[in-house]
C-alpha positions as CSV (number, residue, x, y, z in Angstrom):
1,X,-0.8,-1.7,-1.7
2,X,1.8,0.6,-0.5
3,X,-0.1,3.0,-1.2
4,X,1.5,5.3,-3.9
5,X,-1.3,7.6,-3.7
6,X,-1.6,11.6,-1.8
7,X,-3.0,10.0,1.3
8,X,0.0,7.8,1.9
9,X,2.3,10.3,1.1
10,X,0.9,12.7,4.0
11,X,1.1,9.7,6.5
12,X,4.7,8.4,5.1
13,X,5.9,12.1,5.2
14,X,5.0,12.5,9.4
15,X,7.4,9.2,9.6
16,X,10.4,12.0,8.8
17,X,8.8,14.2,12.0
18,X,11.0,14.1,15.4
19,X,8.5,11.3,17.1
20,X,7.7,11.8,21.3
21,X,9.0,9.7,23.6
22,X,7.1,6.3,24.0
23,X,4.0,7.3,26.7
24,X,4.6,6.2,29.9
25,X,1.2,4.4,30.4
26,X,2.2,2.2,27.7
27,X,5.9,0.8,28.0
28,X,5.7,-0.7,31.2
29,X,2.6,-2.9,30.0
30,X,4.5,-3.7,27.2
31,X,7.6,-4.6,29.3
32,X,5.4,-7.5,31.6
33,X,7.5,-10.9,31.1
34,X,4.5,-12.7,31.1
35,X,2.9,-10.9,27.9
36,X,5.2,-9.9,24.8
37,X,1.9,-7.2,24.0
38,X,0.1,-5.2,26.6
39,X,-3.0,-5.7,27.8
40,X,-6.4,-5.0,26.1
41,X,-7.0,-1.5,27.8
42,X,-3.7,-0.3,26.4
43,X,-4.3,-1.5,23.1
44,X,-7.6,-0.1,22.8
45,X,-6.3,3.3,24.0
46,X,-3.7,2.9,21.4
47,X,-5.8,2.7,18.6
48,X,-8.6,4.8,20.3
49,X,-6.3,8.0,20.7
50,X,-5.4,7.6,16.9
51,X,-8.7,7.9,15.9
52,X,-9.9,10.5,18.2
53,X,-7.3,12.6,17.0
54,X,-8.8,12.6,14.3
55,X,-6.3,10.4,12.2
56,X,-8.3,7.5,11.2
57,X,-12.2,6.7,10.9
58,X,-11.7,3.1,12.6
59,X,-9.2,0.5,13.3
60,X,-9.2,-3.4,14.3
61,X,-6.1,-4.3,15.8
62,X,-5.0,-8.2,16.2
63,X,-2.1,-9.3,18.4
64,X,-0.7,-13.3,18.5
65,X,1.3,-14.2,21.2
66,X,3.8,-16.9,21.2
67,X,1.9,-19.6,22.6
68,X,-0.4,-18.9,19.5
69,X,-3.2,-17.1,21.6
70,X,-5.0,-13.9,19.8
71,X,-6.6,-10.8,21.2
72,X,-8.7,-8.3,19.0
73,X,-9.6,-4.4,19.7
74,X,-11.4,-2.4,17.6
75,X,-12.7,1.5,18.2
76,X,-13.9,3.9,15.5
77,X,-16.5,4.8,12.9
78,X,-17.4,2.1,10.4
79,X,-19.1,4.2,7.8
80,X,-22.5,4.8,7.3
81,X,-25.0,1.6,7.6
82,X,-21.9,-0.5,7.9
83,X,-22.1,-3.1,11.0
84,X,-19.8,-2.2,14.0
85,X,-15.9,-2.4,13.7
86,X,-14.9,-6.1,15.1
87,X,-13.2,-8.8,14.0
88,X,-15.2,-9.9,11.4
89,X,-15.1,-6.3,9.6
90,X,-14.0,-6.3,5.8
91,X,-10.9,-4.5,4.6
92,X,-9.4,-4.0,1.3
93,X,-5.7,-5.1,2.7
94,X,-3.8,-3.3,-0.4
95,X,-0.6,-4.4,-0.8
96,X,-0.6,-7.1,1.7
97,X,-1.9,-8.8,-0.7
98,X,1.5,-9.2,-2.5
99,X,2.7,-11.4,0.2
100,X,-0.1,-14.1,-0.8
101,X,1.1,-13.6,-4.2
102,X,4.4,-14.8,-3.1
103,X,3.2,-17.4,-1.0
104,X,1.8,-18.7,-4.0
105,X,4.7,-18.5,-6.2
106,X,6.7,-20.4,-3.2
107,X,3.9,-23.2,-3.1
108,X,4.1,-23.5,-6.9
109,X,8.3,-23.7,-6.6
110,X,8.1,-26.2,-3.8
111,X,6.0,-28.3,-5.8
112,X,7.9,-27.8,-9.2
113,X,5.4,-26.4,-10.9
114,X,7.6,-23.5,-12.0
115,X,11.1,-22.5,-10.8
116,X,12.5,-18.8,-9.1
117,X,14.6,-18.2,-11.9
118,X,12.5,-19.6,-14.8
119,X,12.6,-16.7,-17.1
120,X,9.2,-14.7,-17.6
121,X,9.4,-15.0,-21.6
122,X,8.4,-18.9,-20.5
123,X,4.9,-18.1,-19.6
124,X,4.2,-15.2,-21.9
125,X,1.0,-15.6,-24.3
126,X,2.1,-16.0,-28.1
127,X,3.4,-13.1,-29.6
128,X,4.4,-11.3,-26.4
129,X,8.1,-10.3,-26.4
130,X,8.8,-9.0,-22.6
131,X,11.8,-6.9,-22.4
132,X,15.1,-7.5,-21.6
133,X,18.4,-5.6,-21.1
134,X,22.4,-6.4,-21.7
135,X,21.3,-10.1,-21.9
136,X,19.2,-10.5,-18.6
137,X,15.8,-11.7,-18.9
138,X,13.4,-10.9,-16.2
139,X,12.4,-14.1,-13.9
140,X,9.8,-14.7,-11.2
141,X,12.4,-14.1,-8.5
142,X,13.3,-10.5,-9.9
143,X,9.3,-10.1,-10.1
144,X,8.8,-11.2,-6.5
145,X,12.1,-9.7,-5.1
146,X,11.0,-5.8,-6.5
147,X,14.5,-6.2,-9.0
148,X,13.0,-6.7,-12.4
149,X,13.8,-3.5,-13.7
150,X,10.0,-2.9,-14.4
151,X,8.8,0.5,-13.1
152,X,6.5,1.2,-10.4
153,X,3.3,1.5,-12.6
154,X,2.6,1.0,-16.5
155,X,2.8,4.3,-18.1
156,X,-0.3,3.6,-20.1
157,X,-1.9,3.9,-16.7
158,X,-4.5,6.0,-17.1
159,X,-7.7,6.0,-15.0
160,X,-10.6,6.6,-16.5
161,X,-12.7,6.5,-12.7
162,X,-9.7,7.8,-10.7
163,X,-11.8,6.8,-7.5
164,X,-11.7,3.4,-8.6
165,X,-8.2,3.4,-10.7
166,X,-7.0,0.0,-11.4
167,X,-10.8,-1.1,-12.8
168,X,-10.1,-0.4,-16.1
169,X,-6.8,-1.8,-16.9
170,X,-6.9,-4.9,-18.6
171,X,-4.6,-7.8,-20.1
172,X,-4.9,-5.5,-23.3
173,X,-3.3,-2.1,-21.5
174,X,-1.1,-4.2,-19.9
175,X,0.4,-6.4,-23.0
176,X,0.5,-3.2,-25.1
177,X,2.8,-2.1,-22.3
178,X,5.1,-4.7,-22.4
179,X,5.8,-4.8,-25.5
180,X,7.0,-1.5,-26.1
181,X,8.8,-0.8,-22.6
182,X,12.6,-0.8,-22.6
183,X,14.1,-1.4,-19.2
184,X,16.3,1.4,-17.7
185,X,18.5,-1.1,-15.4
186,X,19.0,-4.7,-15.4
187,X,16.6,-7.3,-13.6
188,X,18.0,-8.2,-10.4
189,X,20.2,-5.2,-10.2
190,X,18.9,-3.1,-7.8
191,X,15.3,-2.4,-5.6
192,X,12.5,-0.8,-7.3
193,X,8.8,-1.3,-5.8
194,X,6.7,-2.0,-8.5
195,X,2.7,-2.6,-8.5
196,X,3.1,-3.8,-12.0
197,X,5.8,-6.3,-11.3
198,X,4.0,-8.0,-8.5
199,X,0.5,-7.8,-10.7
200,X,2.0,-9.2,-13.6
201,X,3.3,-12.4,-11.2
202,X,0.2,-13.1,-10.3
203,X,-1.0,-13.0,-13.3
204,X,1.6,-15.2,-14.7
205,X,1.3,-17.7,-11.9
206,X,-2.7,-18.0,-12.6
207,X,-2.1,-18.4,-16.4
208,X,0.2,-21.3,-15.3
209,X,-2.0,-22.8,-13.0
210,X,-5.3,-22.1,-15.6
211,X,-7.2,-20.3,-13.4
212,X,-8.2,-17.3,-12.3
213,X,-5.9,-15.1,-9.9
214,X,-8.7,-15.6,-7.1
215,X,-9.4,-18.8,-7.9
216,X,-5.5,-19.5,-7.4
217,X,-5.1,-18.0,-4.2
218,X,-8.4,-19.7,-3.4
219,X,-7.2,-23.3,-3.5
220,X,-3.4,-22.6,-2.4
221,X,-3.8,-20.5,0.5
222,X,-7.5,-19.4,1.9
223,X,-9.1,-23.1,1.2
224,X,-6.3,-24.8,3.4
225,X,-6.4,-21.9,6.0
226,X,-10.2,-22.2,6.0
227,X,-10.2,-18.2,5.3
228,X,-13.6,-17.9,4.5
229,X,-13.9,-14.1,4.4
230,X,-10.9,-13.7,2.5
231,X,-11.0,-12.9,-1.5
232,X,-10.9,-10.5,-4.6
233,X,-14.9,-10.8,-5.2
234,X,-16.7,-9.4,-2.1
235,X,-19.3,-12.5,-1.3
236,X,-22.3,-11.6,0.2
237,X,-21.3,-12.3,3.9
238,X,-18.0,-10.1,3.3
239,X,-20.3,-7.5,2.1
240,X,-22.4,-7.1,4.6
241,X,-19.6,-6.9,7.2
242,X,-17.3,-4.3,4.6
243,X,-16.6,-1.6,6.5
244,X,-16.4,1.9,4.6
245,X,-13.7,3.3,3.4
246,X,-12.4,6.7,4.1
247,X,-10.0,9.4,2.2
248,X,-7.4,11.8,4.2
249,X,-10.2,14.3,5.2
250,X,-12.7,12.0,6.5
251,X,-14.5,11.7,3.1
252,X,-16.3,8.3,2.0
253,X,-14.1,6.8,-0.7
254,X,-14.9,4.2,-3.5
255,X,-13.7,0.9,-3.2
256,X,-11.0,-0.5,-5.8
257,X,-11.7,-3.2,-8.2
258,X,-8.7,-4.7,-9.6
259,X,-8.4,-6.6,-12.9
260,X,-4.8,-7.7,-14.4
261,X,-3.3,-6.2,-11.7
262,X,-5.0,-7.8,-8.8
263,X,-2.1,-9.8,-7.6
264,X,-0.3,-6.4,-6.5
265,X,-3.6,-5.6,-3.8
266,X,-6.8,-6.7,-5.0
267,X,-7.7,-8.8,-1.9
268,X,-10.1,-8.0,0.9
269,X,-10.4,-9.5,4.5
270,X,-11.0,-9.3,7.8
271,X,-9.4,-9.8,11.2
272,X,-10.4,-13.5,11.7
273,X,-8.8,-14.3,8.6
274,X,-5.6,-12.5,8.5
275,X,-4.9,-13.9,11.9
276,X,-4.8,-17.3,10.7
277,X,-2.7,-16.3,7.9
278,X,-0.4,-15.0,10.5
279,X,-0.2,-18.2,12.7
280,X,0.4,-19.7,9.3
281,X,3.8,-17.6,9.0
282,X,4.4,-18.4,12.6
283,X,6.9,-21.3,14.5
284,X,7.9,-24.0,13.1
285,X,6.2,-25.2,9.8
286,X,4.1,-28.1,10.1
287,X,2.7,-28.7,6.7
288,X,3.9,-28.0,3.2
289,X,1.9,-24.8,2.8
290,X,3.7,-23.5,6.1
291,X,7.2,-24.5,4.4
292,X,6.6,-22.8,1.4
293,X,5.6,-19.5,3.5
294,X,8.7,-19.6,5.6
295,X,10.9,-19.8,1.9
296,X,8.9,-16.7,1.1
297,X,9.7,-14.5,4.2
298,X,13.7,-15.7,3.5
299,X,15.3,-12.3,2.5
300,X,17.7,-12.5,-0.5
301,X,21.0,-11.0,-1.5
302,X,20.6,-11.0,-5.4
303,X,20.1,-6.8,-5.4
304,X,20.7,-3.8,-3.8
305,X,18.2,-2.5,-1.8
306,X,16.3,-3.0,1.5
307,X,16.3,-7.1,2.8
308,X,13.6,-8.7,1.0
309,X,12.7,-12.3,0.5
310,X,9.3,-13.0,-1.9
311,X,7.7,-9.8,-1.3
312,X,8.1,-9.8,2.2
313,X,10.2,-7.0,3.8
314,X,12.6,-8.0,6.8
315,X,13.8,-4.9,9.0
316,X,16.0,-4.4,11.7
317,X,14.3,-2.8,14.7
318,X,15.8,0.3,16.6
319,X,15.4,-2.1,19.9
320,X,17.0,-5.2,18.5
321,X,13.7,-6.9,16.9
322,X,14.1,-8.5,13.4
323,X,10.3,-7.8,12.1
324,X,9.4,-9.3,8.9
325,X,6.3,-7.2,7.6
326,X,4.3,-5.6,4.8
327,X,1.7,-3.0,4.6
328,X,-1.2,-2.0,2.3
329,X,-3.1,0.8,1.3
330,X,-6.0,1.9,-1.1
331,X,-8.0,5.0,-1.6
332,X,-10.0,4.3,1.7
333,X,-7.6,1.7,3.8
334,X,-4.5,1.1,5.6
335,X,-3.3,-2.1,6.8
336,X,0.0,-3.3,8.1
337,X,1.2,-6.9,9.4
338,X,4.1,-7.9,10.7
339,X,5.6,-10.7,12.7
340,X,9.2,-11.8,14.6
341,X,10.1,-15.0,14.2
342,X,12.4,-15.2,17.1
343,X,9.6,-14.7,19.3
344,X,6.7,-16.2,17.9
345,X,4.3,-13.2,18.1
346,X,3.0,-11.1,15.2
347,X,0.5,-7.8,14.7
348,X,-2.2,-7.3,12.4
349,X,-3.7,-3.9,12.0
350,X,-6.5,-2.8,9.6
351,X,-8.0,0.4,9.4
352,X,-10.5,2.0,6.7
353,X,-9.0,5.0,6.0
354,X,-6.2,5.8,3.3
355,X,-2.6,5.7,5.0
356,X,-1.2,3.3,6.9
357,X,-0.9,4.1,10.8
358,X,1.7,1.2,11.0
359,X,3.4,3.1,13.8
360,X,1.1,1.8,16.0
361,X,1.7,-2.0,14.7
362,X,5.8,-1.1,15.0
363,X,5.9,0.0,18.1
364,X,4.0,-2.7,19.9
365,X,6.4,-5.5,18.3
366,X,9.6,-3.1,19.3
367,X,8.8,-0.3,21.8
368,X,11.7,1.4,20.9
369,X,9.8,2.3,17.3
370,X,8.1,5.1,18.1
371,X,5.1,6.4,17.6
372,X,4.2,9.3,15.2
373,X,3.2,12.6,16.8
374,X,-0.2,14.1,15.4
375,X,1.1,16.9,12.8
376,X,0.5,20.5,14.4
377,X,-2.2,22.7,12.8
378,X,-1.6,24.0,9.6
379,X,-0.5,27.6,9.3
380,X,-3.2,30.3,8.5
381,X,-3.1,30.9,4.9
382,X,-4.6,34.0,3.0
383,X,-6.5,33.5,-0.3
384,X,-5.8,35.8,-3.2
385,X,-7.9,36.5,-6.4
386,X,-6.6,34.9,-9.5
387,X,-8.2,35.3,-13.0
388,X,-9.5,32.2,-14.3
389,X,-7.5,32.5,-17.5
390,X,-4.5,32.2,-15.4
391,X,-5.8,29.3,-13.3
392,X,-6.1,27.7,-16.8
393,X,-2.5,27.6,-17.3
394,X,-1.9,24.8,-14.6
395,X,-4.8,22.3,-15.6
396,X,-3.9,18.8,-16.8
397,X,-2.6,15.4,-15.3
398,X,0.5,15.4,-13.6
399,X,2.5,12.2,-12.3
400,X,4.6,12.2,-9.1
401,X,8.0,11.2,-10.1
402,X,8.6,8.7,-7.5
403,X,5.2,7.0,-7.6
404,X,4.1,7.0,-11.6
405,X,0.5,5.4,-10.4
406,X,-0.1,8.5,-8.3
407,X,-2.0,11.1,-10.6
408,X,-3.0,14.3,-10.0
409,X,-5.7,15.9,-11.8
410,X,-6.0,19.5,-12.0
411,X,-9.2,21.6,-13.9
412,X,-11.0,24.9,-13.5
413,X,-14.7,25.0,-12.8
414,X,-16.8,28.2,-12.3
415,X,-13.4,29.8,-11.9
416,X,-12.2,27.3,-9.3
417,X,-9.3,25.2,-9.0
418,X,-9.7,21.6,-8.0
419,X,-7.5,19.0,-7.9
420,X,-8.2,14.8,-7.5
421,X,-5.8,12.6,-6.7
422,X,-5.7,8.8,-7.3
423,X,-8.4,7.3,-5.5
424,X,-9.4,10.3,-3.6
425,X,-12.5,12.8,-4.1
426,X,-12.2,15.9,-5.9
427,X,-10.7,18.8,-3.7
428,X,-10.6,22.5,-4.2
429,X,-7.3,24.5,-3.5
430,X,-6.9,27.9,-3.2
431,X,-4.7,30.8,-4.9
432,X,-1.9,32.0,-2.5
433,X,0.6,33.8,-4.5
434,X,2.0,34.0,-8.2
435,X,5.8,33.5,-8.4
436,X,8.5,35.0,-10.3
437,X,8.7,32.6,-13.0
438,X,5.2,32.3,-13.7
439,X,4.1,29.9,-11.4
440,X,1.5,29.7,-8.8
441,X,1.1,28.7,-5.0
442,X,-1.9,27.2,-3.9
443,X,-3.0,25.8,-0.6
444,X,-6.0,23.5,0.6
445,X,-8.4,23.9,3.1
446,X,-9.4,20.2,3.8
447,X,-5.9,18.9,4.5
448,X,-2.8,20.6,5.5
449,X,-0.7,20.5,2.1
450,X,0.0,23.2,-0.9
451,X,0.9,23.1,-4.1
452,X,3.7,24.9,-5.9
453,X,3.1,24.8,-9.9
454,X,6.3,25.4,-12.2
455,X,5.3,26.3,-16.1
456,X,7.8,25.0,-18.7
457,X,10.7,26.2,-19.4
458,X,14.1,25.7,-21.0
459,X,13.2,22.5,-22.7
460,X,12.0,21.1,-19.5
461,X,7.9,19.8,-18.5
462,X,5.7,21.7,-16.5
463,X,5.8,20.4,-12.9
464,X,4.0,20.6,-10.0
465,X,5.5,20.1,-6.1
466,X,3.7,19.1,-3.2
467,X,4.5,19.8,0.1
468,X,3.2,18.0,3.0
469,X,4.8,17.2,6.5
470,X,7.9,18.3,5.6
471,X,8.3,16.4,2.2
472,X,8.3,18.2,-1.1
473,X,7.3,15.7,-4.2
474,X,7.4,16.5,-7.3
475,X,5.0,15.8,-10.0
476,X,5.4,16.1,-13.7
477,X,2.8,17.0,-16.1
478,X,1.7,14.5,-18.9
479,X,1.7,15.5,-22.6
């Protein structure tokens, strides 16, 4: 899923930096008339540069030309004990799962099993009353178009294990949240990306079909496309081919296991299978499944916000191309799929590092879309000594205001402040300065990031501000 985690915030923040001109050794290759994409040596150079500069552990990149031919290049570290990276390597695909969920929805709509504008309440279990506002109900359409009015994550999302944050969030917690939540905007009014909403959609469709989410995706998509290395559960062959995930500082990251919200980001796959999925989404549809896929891609105008169909986002690129895409990320993986229907081409990128290096894929789809430069070296910072009693004032759990599923847990251990972010390992931070309002500035040494703690005052809750790559991201302390 788009990852709403610290590592994802890092990579997204980098997009705001002024990019350099397209490297001269790349642009001429892309311009070749016989192919949209450059030759394998240039493709390999693109991902090799990203790995060698330390921004990714490993990357597998696949391209599909208009004639249906595909090419795959791979480079980097698969992780200890893992097989060398290749088209067979398995990755968590995160929020790309959402377009699988919406494809299932489109297929069920085309077969008359559900309607896009069916109220969600129609499919709710007995005794569960779903939120509505001003007489408007949440529908299957509003869930898949990301305008349901539901928040990004439920407020009772409180992982016991931050390295595997979704594993203990089940139907009981979901129903408890939905029963008590009051919408702050009308369903269908405006875009608001919601892992909760699409996870709920996957659960509803699975219940309607009388099977698990994984079984539903397998029946409707994976078996028809012969995608044998894709699923929520790691089969023995998938486990053997699994690339090990890495966090933002290169440390190994745990895999994520999802329960009731699996439809938002629970699938794993490899490049071979993802290119089959890409192929089925390109060109004139040849069967009912492909017709459902084209339906899912069509942008809707039902709400304010970006062009979005059923989870697929349509973006007008600086060079004139129109790209249909989605990306994804978990605690140790970053992924992207994008296609250009007009030219009949597409790109898939799978990386085993948190954060999504999607600028590479977008640059290949439209050379006018720039590559993101490596951030400059961090500024040297000096540590000051702060008593443990002072550090203790700032301990607790903080939820990112813009990304409530991204939590920062602050603790003090042996007089040292430690911070653990959702899906990542615990890292030490170092005191830099005490502020005039009684707050504290700290910095990481493992990554170029800093935090400013602001204590509660004037009726406002305590909060912290995460500073990285020119962004200042506020997280409010939970009661």
